[in-house]
C-alpha positions in Angstrom: 143.5 106.8 72.9 147.3 106.0 73.1 147.8 109.3 75.2 145.2 108.4 77.6 146.7 104.7 77.9 150.3 106.2 78.6 148.8 108.6 81.2 146.9 105.7 82.9 150.0 103.6 82.9 152.2 106.3 84.3 149.4 107.1 87.1 149.5 103.3 88.3 153.2 103.2 88.5 154.1 106.5 90.2 153.5 105.2 93.6 156.2 104.8 96.0 156.4 103.6 99.5 155.3 105.9 102.1 158.8 106.7 103.5 160.3 107.3 100.2 157.7 109.6 98.5 158.2 113.3 98.8 155.6 116.2 98.7 156.4 118.8 95.9 156.8 122.4 96.8 153.6 123.9 97.7 151.7 120.7 98.4 150.8 121.6 102.0 149.0 124.8 100.9 147.2 122.8 98.1 146.0 120.2 100.4 144.8 122.7 102.9 142.7 124.3 100.0 141.4 120.8 99.1 140.3 120.1 102.6 138.1 123.0 102.7 136.0 121.6 99.9 132.7 119.5 100.8 132.9 115.6 99.6 130.8 116.4 96.9 133.1 119.2 95.5 135.9 117.0 96.0 134.6 114.3 93.8 133.3 116.8 91.2 136.4 118.4 90.8 137.9 115.2 89.9 135.0 114.4 87.5 135.7 117.5 85.6 139.6 116.8 85.7 138.7 113.4 84.0 136.6 115.2 81.5 139.4 117.7 80.6 141.9 114.8 80.1 143.8 115.3 83.5 142.6 112.5 85.9 142.6 109.0 84.4 141.1 107.4 87.6 138.2 106.9 89.8 137.8 109.8 92.2 138.1 109.8 95.7 137.9 112.1 98.7 141.6 112.6 99.6 144.5 114.6 98.4 147.7 112.9 96.9 150.8 113.8 94.9 149.0 112.4 91.7 146.0 114.8 92.4 148.4 117.7 93.0 150.1 116.9 89.8 146.8 116.7 87.8 145.6 119.8 89.1 149.0 121.7 88.6 149.3 120.4 84.9 145.8 121.8 84.3 146.8 125.0 85.8 150.0 125.1 83.7 148.2 124.5 80.5 145.8 126.9 81.0 148.2 129.8 82.0 147.7 129.6 85.7 150.2 129.3 88.4 150.8 125.7 88.8 150.5 125.5 92.6 147.9 122.7 92.9 145.6 124.9 95.0 141.7 125.3 94.4 140.0 128.0 94.6 136.4 129.1 93.4 138.2 130.7 90.3 139.8 127.7 89.3 136.9 125.4 89.9 134.8 127.5 87.8 137.3 127.3 84.8 137.6 123.7 85.1 134.0 123.4 84.9 133.5 125.8 82.1 136.3 124.1 80.2 134.9 120.6 80.7 131.5 121.9 79.4 131.3 121.3 75.7 132.1 117.5 76.2 129.9 117.2 79.2 127.2 118.7 76.9 127.9 116.1 74.1 128.2 113.2 76.6 124.9 114.2 78.7 125.4 111.6 81.3 122.4 110.1 83.1 122.6 107.4 85.9 120.5 104.5 84.9 120.2 101.4 87.1 120.5 97.7 85.9 117.1 96.2 85.3 117.6 93.3 87.8 120.3 94.2 90.0 119.4 97.9 90.7 122.8 99.4 90.7 123.2 102.5 88.6 125.8 103.7 86.3 126.4 106.9 84.1 125.4 106.4 80.5 126.3 109.0 78.0 122.8 109.3 76.4 123.9 112.6 74.6 125.6 110.4 71.9 122.2 109.3 70.8 122.3 105.9 72.1 119.4 103.6 71.7 118.5 101.3 74.6 117.6 97.6 74.1 116.7 95.0 76.8 118.2 91.7 76.7 118.5 88.8 79.1 121.8 90.1 80.5 120.4 93.7 81.2 120.8 96.8 78.9 122.5 97.3 75.8 122.9 100.8 74.2 123.9 101.3 70.6 124.8 104.6 68.5 122.8 104.7 65.4 125.9 106.3 63.8 128.3 103.3 64.7 130.4 105.3 66.8 130.1 103.4 70.3 128.0 100.9 72.4 127.5 100.2 75.7 126.3 96.9 77.6 125.6 96.8 81.1 125.1 93.2 81.9 124.7 90.7 84.9 126.0 87.0 84.5 124.9 84.5 87.2 126.3 81.4 88.5 130.0 82.3 87.1 133.1 84.0 88.6 135.3 86.9 88.2 138.2 84.9 87.4 136.5 82.7 84.8 135.0 86.1 83.1 138.6 87.8 83.0 140.3 84.9 81.3 137.3 84.5 79.1 137.7 88.3 77.8 141.6 88.1 77.6 141.5 84.8 75.5 139.0 86.3 73.2 140.9 89.4 72.7 144.1 87.8 72.1 142.8 85.0 69.8 141.2 87.8 67.6 144.3 89.8 67.2 143.6 92.4 69.7 145.8 94.1 72.0 145.7 94.6 75.7 146.7 97.9 77.0 146.4 97.3 80.7 144.6 94.6 83.0 143.9 94.4 86.5 142.4 91.5 88.5 141.5 91.8 92.3 139.5 89.8 94.5 136.4 91.7 93.8 136.6 93.1 90.6 138.6 93.2 87.3 139.3 95.7 84.4 140.6 95.1 81.1 141.4 97.9 78.5 142.0 96.7 74.8 141.9 97.1 71.2 140.6 94.9 68.5 142.6 94.3 65.3 140.0 96.2 63.4 140.3 99.6 65.2 137.8 99.3 67.9 138.8 100.3 71.6 137.2 98.8 74.4 137.2 99.3 78.3 135.6 96.6 80.4 135.0 96.4 84.2 133.1 93.5 86.2 132.4 93.4 90.0 131.3 90.4 92.1 127.5 90.8 92.7 125.6 88.0 94.7 126.3 84.8 93.1 127.4 86.3 89.6 129.3 89.2 88.1 128.0 92.5 87.2 129.6 95.0 84.7 129.8 97.0 81.5 131.4 96.7 78.2 132.1 99.9 76.5 133.4 99.8 72.7 134.2 102.7 70.6 135.9 103.5 67.2 139.4 104.6 67.7 138.9 106.9 65.0 136.4 108.9 66.7 139.0 111.0 68.6 136.6 114.2 68.9 134.3 112.0 71.5 137.3 111.3 73.8 135.9 108.0 74.7 138.5 107.0 77.0 137.5 109.9 79.4 133.8 108.5 79.0 135.3 105.2 80.1 136.9 106.4 83.1 133.8 108.4 84.1 131.5 105.3 83.7 134.0 103.2 85.8 134.0 105.9 88.5 130.2 105.8 89.0 130.2 101.9 88.7 132.9 101.4 91.3 131.1 103.9 93.8 127.8 102.0 93.3 129.4 98.7 93.9 131.6 99.7 96.8 129.4 102.5 98.5 132.1 104.9 98.1 130.9 108.6 97.7 130.2 109.9 94.1 128.4 112.9 92.7 125.3 113.6 90.5 125.7 113.4 86.8 126.8 116.8 85.7 124.4 119.7 84.9 124.5 120.5 81.3 124.1 124.4 82.0 126.7 126.6 83.2 126.0 127.8 86.8 125.0 131.6 87.1 128.0 132.3 89.2 131.2 130.6 90.1 130.9 127.8 92.6 132.1 128.9 96.0 134.4 126.1 97.3 137.5 127.3 99.2 135.7 128.6 102.4 135.4 127.3 105.9 132.9 124.9 106.5 129.4 126.1 107.0 127.5 125.8 110.3 125.2 122.8 110.4 123.3 120.6 112.7 125.3 118.7 115.0 126.4 115.4 113.8 125.6 112.4 115.8 129.3 111.8 117.0 129.7 110.8 120.8 133.3 111.8 120.5 135.6 110.3 123.0 136.6 113.9 124.3 134.4 116.3 126.3 134.0 119.8 124.7 136.7 121.1 127.1 139.5 118.6 126.1 140.9 116.5 128.8 142.4 113.0 129.2 140.0 110.8 126.8 140.5 107.5 125.2 139.3 105.7 121.7 139.9 102.9 119.9 142.0 102.2 116.7 143.3 99.1 114.7 146.5 98.1 112.9 146.5 98.4 109.0 150.2 97.6 108.3 152.9 95.3 109.5 154.8 98.7 110.2 152.6 99.6 113.0 150.4 102.2 111.3 147.0 102.4 113.1 143.6 103.8 111.6 141.3 105.8 114.0 138.9 108.9 114.2 140.3 112.2 113.6 138.3 113.3 116.6 139.9 110.6 118.7 143.4 112.4 118.4 142.1 115.8 118.2 144.1 118.3 120.3 146.3 115.7 122.0 149.5 116.9 123.7 150.7 113.1 123.8 149.0 110.0 122.4 149.6 106.4 124.0 148.8 103.5 122.1 148.1 99.8 123.9 148.2 96.9 122.0 146.5 93.4 123.2 149.8 91.9 124.5 150.0 94.9 126.9 152.8 97.0 125.1 152.0 100.6 125.6 154.1 103.0 123.0 153.7 106.6 121.9 151.8 107.5 118.8 152.3 110.2 116.3 149.5 111.5 113.7 150.8 111.3 110.3 147.8 112.2 108.4 144.1 113.6 109.3 141.2 114.1 107.5 138.8 116.0 109.5 135.9 116.1 107.1 135.7 112.5 106.9 136.9 111.8 110.8 139.7 109.7 109.9 143.3 109.7 111.1 146.5 107.5 110.6 149.0 107.0 113.7 152.4 105.8 113.4 153.8 103.6 116.3 156.8 101.5 116.9 154.6 98.3 117.4 155.2 95.4 115.1 151.7 93.6 115.1 151.3 89.8 114.4 148.2 90.4 112.6 146.7 93.4 110.8 143.1 94.2 109.6 142.1 93.1 106.1 139.6 95.6 104.5 136.7 94.6 102.3 135.2 97.3 100.1 131.3 97.2 99.9 129.0 95.2 102.2 125.1 94.2 101.7 122.0 95.6 103.8 121.3 93.1 106.4 124.8 91.4 106.6 126.0 90.5 110.2 128.5 93.0 111.6 130.6 93.0 115.0 132.2 95.9 116.5 135.2 96.0 119.0 136.4 98.8 120.9 137.4 100.2 124.5 134.2 102.0 125.6 133.9 103.8 128.9 137.3 102.5 130.1 136.7 104.0 133.7 133.5 101.8 134.1 133.7 98.9 131.6 136.3 96.2 131.1 139.6 97.5 129.9 140.3 94.2 127.9 137.9 95.5 125.1 134.2 95.1 124.3 132.8 93.0 121.6 129.2 93.3 120.1 127.3 91.9 117.3 124.7 93.7 115.0 123.4 94.0 111.3 123.9 96.4 108.6 120.6 98.4 109.1 121.1 101.1 106.2 123.9 101.6 103.6 123.7 105.4 104.5 124.0 107.7 107.2 121.9 110.6 108.7 120.3 112.3 105.7 121.3 109.9 103.2 125.0 110.7 103.8 126.7 108.0 101.3 130.1 107.9 103.5 128.5 106.0 106.5 126.9 102.5 107.2 124.1 102.5 109.8 124.4 99.4 112.0 122.6 97.8 115.3 125.8 96.6 116.7 125.9 98.6 120.2 128.6 101.1 120.8 129.4 103.7 123.6 131.8 106.6 123.8 135.4 105.2 123.4 134.5 102.7 120.5 135.1 105.6 118.2 137.7 104.7 115.7 137.5 100.9 116.2 137.0 98.4 113.5 133.6 97.2 112.4 134.0 93.6 111.0 131.9 91.4 108.8 131.3 87.7 109.6 134.4 86.6 107.9 136.8 88.7 109.9 137.1 91.6 107.4 136.9 95.3 108.4 134.2 97.0 106.6 133.9 100.2 108.5 135.3 102.4 111.3 133.3 103.1 114.0 132.4 106.9 114.2 129.1 107.7 116.0 125.9 106.8 117.8 122.7 108.7 117.6 122.0 110.9 120.5 119.1 109.3 122.1 118.3 112.2 124.1 118.3 114.6 121.5 116.0 112.4 119.5 113.5 111.9 122.2 113.3 115.6 122.6 112.9 116.4 118.7 110.2 113.4 118.3 108.3 114.0 121.7 109.4 110.9 123.4 110.9 108.4 120.7 113.9 106.9 121.9 115.9 105.2 119.1 117.6 101.9 119.9 121.1 101.0 118.6 121.2 103.6 115.8 125.1 103.8 115.2 127.3 104.7 112.2 130.5 103.5 110.8 132.6 105.3 108.1 132.5 102.7 104.9 135.7 100.7 104.3 136.1 102.1 100.7 136.4 105.6 102.4 139.1 104.2 104.9 140.8 102.5 101.8 140.8 105.8 99.7 142.3 107.7 102.9 145.0 105.0 103.4 146.2 104.7 99.7 146.5 108.4 99.5 148.8 108.3 102.3 150.7 105.6 100.6 149.8 102.7 103.1 149.5 99.6 101.3 146.3 97.8 102.5 145.4 94.1 103.0 142.4 93.1 101.1 139.6 91.3 102.8 139.2 87.8 102.0 136.0 85.7 101.3 136.6 83.0 103.8 134.5 80.9 105.8 132.0 82.7 108.4 133.8 82.7 111.8 132.3 81.9 115.3 131.6 84.9 117.2 134.3 84.0 119.9 136.9 83.5 117.0 135.9 86.8 115.6 136.4 88.6 119.0 139.9 86.9 119.4 140.9 88.3 116.2 139.3 91.7 116.8 141.7 91.8 120.1 144.7 91.1 118.0 144.4 93.9 115.5 142.7 96.6 117.9 144.5 99.3 120.1 143.3 101.4 123.1 144.4 105.0 122.5 144.7 107.2 125.1 145.0 111.2 124.4 146.3 113.6 127.0 
């Protein structure tokens, strides 16, 4: 447990400002190999690294110095060249070395009985389930571990966080680390009688939902600290809408997973990108995510640009430079010399049916160059073919909206507008049915993961009062920019 705690502490104290952080030798090649993985393969790789004891954090879809070092450390310990690069052979070895513990844990995704959100549960430990008024509690007949998945209505995160800390300290326990954010908290601690614990709760409706995991510190062969990280990752994903993977299959594959490959050809995605197939002058939208002038947009908005101009609400026009791009998830980070008076606060997670607003600069040669503001609702929590990276929204968008912010009713950004369904293609495929306002946005949790992997400190969204549409439109104009690509 202590080794894992030290690894976690080191992990969270390594971050440096973007301008100060240096990429290790070989980073670019390693990042390129990672970019060839599908989203599921990226998540699965980190799950397997966690099972092996090299990744003490929830998985995400972006590459970083910390992930580079985790992969390199694994390679070094297993007699490989520590270059941080991922290929099919390495992926297979990571899977095989994790298999004994995965077979022992035998995770299954189990939903909360009243809230519906699933988490991974290590049923391989022989846990016996029992329903209670708050949810489900699993206990090990051998007394090695227990897990409770509970919902407490009519209470707050802060109250529960303080209650947990007070109880631990009053009983002579020791807190290893603690995190309190606006929408969740985590506490890792040990009791005076040698029981370790990991506790994580999120806001959910008018209460809090989370889990308590307890285990005997003497049961080192079970590596329950890794179990805690994996349960935490599954719970974080289900509460924020971030992509995750299926609970691992318990039998080794017949052949090594092929991962380091170009993307396979597939049906066209519903992305009416701002540029035509033959690249010419085009435009899109972006929005400020830092006081230093960083702008988030879609990767396709700034694809193949010889020059990029960024125009702010006050009329200032400056050049933009692409700092990072994730073509798999269609996100790009630009650096500009602009110094915005207001930046976007990003909220993780949104509920089905919530009101949303889109802002952007669609069809700038035909419509208003001062921006277009539309209202709608979240109509689905996934995109085409249940792609968990996307929200489906009814707020109307047009070419040129791409890369713009999607706001909730409190003025928080909850997504990045990315696509609309091609009505003509659907009409042909369905013999005449024309879809109305079927549009998509990349989830805010994915945007946060991308920004944090590039060392951009985000501003957390706040649970403020509902804004009038006119006030929300004013705020949207302040944080949004018009992007022109030549």
